C-alpha positions, 0 to 999 in steps of 0.5 A: 462546482465543489460538492459535500454529500452526507449519506442519510436515511438511505439516500445521499444528500447535498450538504454543501450549502451548510459547510463553513469556512473551517473545512480542512483540505481533502487528501487525494492522495498522501503516502510517506517518503517510503511510499507506505500508505498514509491515512490522515483525518481530517475536520469539518465544519457544519453549521447547525442548521443543517437540523432544518435541512432534515426536519429534526431538531435532534439531528446528529452526526454519527460514528459511521456516518459516510461523507463524500466530496466532489469538485465538478464530475470528479470524485475526490474522496468519500470517508465516515464520521469518527468523532462528531462534536456539537459545540453549542457555543458556536452553533456548528457540529465539528465532524472528524472525517476518517479515510475508509483505508483506516477500515484495513486495519479491521482486516487479519491476515490470516488464514481463516480470513484471508484463505478462502478470498485467495481461492476464489481466484480464477486463474494463474495470476490469482492463485494456484492451489498447486504450483511447480513444487507442490504449494499454493501460490497468491499473485500479489496483485490478487492478495491486495484485491482481496484484502480490500475485498475482505473490508468491502471495497473493490481494488482495481489494477488494471492501470498497472497489471501489464506495466513491465518491471525488467526483462531478460534477454536470456537466462542463465538457467539450464533449459530457459533460453527464451526471454522474459518480461516480467510485469506486475501481474506476474509477482506472487506470494507463497500462501502458506509463508502469507501467515509467517508476515511479521512473525518471528518464526516460521511454521504452519497456520495452525500453529500461528493461529495457536501460539502467534495470533497476537503478532499476526499483522492486519490489512492496513499494515499488509497493503502499506508494505506492498505499495512500499515494495512495489513502488505503487501509490492507491487512490480513491476512485468512488464510494467503496473503489480504489485503484493502484497507480505507478505514474511516478513523475512529479506535477509540472504545472506552468509558472503563471499557474503556481499561486504559491511555491516553496523548494526546500532541501532536506539532508539525510538522515542517515549514511548507508554505513550507519544503517542496520537491517535485520535480515532473514537468513537463507538457512531458514528459507531454503528453495528446492523442491520442498520451498515451504517446508518451515511454513508448511510444517508444524515444527516451530522454527526461529527465524535466523538472521543477522544484522547488515551494517551499523547502528540505528536499524530499518524495519521490515516485515519478515516472511515478505518474500515477492517472487516472480514466475513465467508460468503463463508461458512456461513453467511454474517455476520461480525465477526470479526474487526480489532482493535489496543490495548495499551499495555506496552511497545508496541500496540497489533494488535487483531481481535475481535469477534462481538456478533452475529453481534450486537456489537460496532466496539469500538477503530478502529485504523487500520492503526495507529497499524504500525505507533506506533510500529515503533515510540515506538519500539527500531530498528536494522537496517541492511544494505547489499550490496550483489549479485543481489537478485532476491526475492523481500521480505517486507524490507525497501529498495531494490535497485539495482545497475544496473552497478555492478548487486548488490543488496542494501538491507535496513532491520529492525527489531524492538526490 
């Protein structure tokens, strides 16, 4: 049986009997085609007789009130009241529910907000104050957890930590003849570069705070771009808890369980030749021993850029450079960087080995990869109405119809 609960006077109260037919489908998971985060509000209609439940003739839903939804023993969703409109003529409360992830917009990705949280990390997968090059590094999964923590939530990465991204039997790097398997928990960001994400310049956080504070990104944008870059999705697992998932296979219910079914083919928006991407210049991102000289210096350096391709642009976050290291086994050197290569008819996602840590990062598009892929690929889109699916997978939409205990799924495949 489905359940809708309202957090009132310090306790969860079951208000399921007061919910009217105007309840929208509840979002189990949502993302855009490029895997960036999507957080849609939805409406709930509640009978005015709920005032009797609370023995309060003046009762009304307040902005920020929490509501949670479950189906049987399965937690589905929890959010807060964004707007509550009492419609006297209909004798109902029309309540708009806001997903908790939207509160990530209140977290600013800057030194004052995030550094102390990053530094609470207890192992190299989380935080290293002084790496091989003398600078602090932050595990990208840990960085995501820290953003959620500042917002008052927890993020569980246990399902993806050890997922292998790629392996190298032998690295063509002097002194490193071993095999390496890189997992999600091996991916890192340089802390000093984090404060420059989304900026048009590279400089230290003091200068960013003083001169470029209006260009700082928020936690929602940061998490969204991490999901897009890492091919991951987000699911809510409890009142204040979330988890990362990497299951990219689609749902495949039996034909007799497809209560409604629709397929359509979506033509690509653009060709690869008509895409333009503004790319950070390697001249401004030299690695070597002084890896972050541009991001720790008080000198303000404009990010050198050039454009690949023609026509309409694809945006990505400047200074968002994902690296991989094998520090847990051998060394703190950054052995791989994440890049995108233009190929016809679609771009290719690559991890490129650095030459003994002395290299330039070259063309680093990172989050542009899935944005390009979603624009230059034909899509096969499938919409299924089926029985309730308890598993959360990486699809465009998975909504729950609590009235009928059904799942409405929209999933897409690049052709």
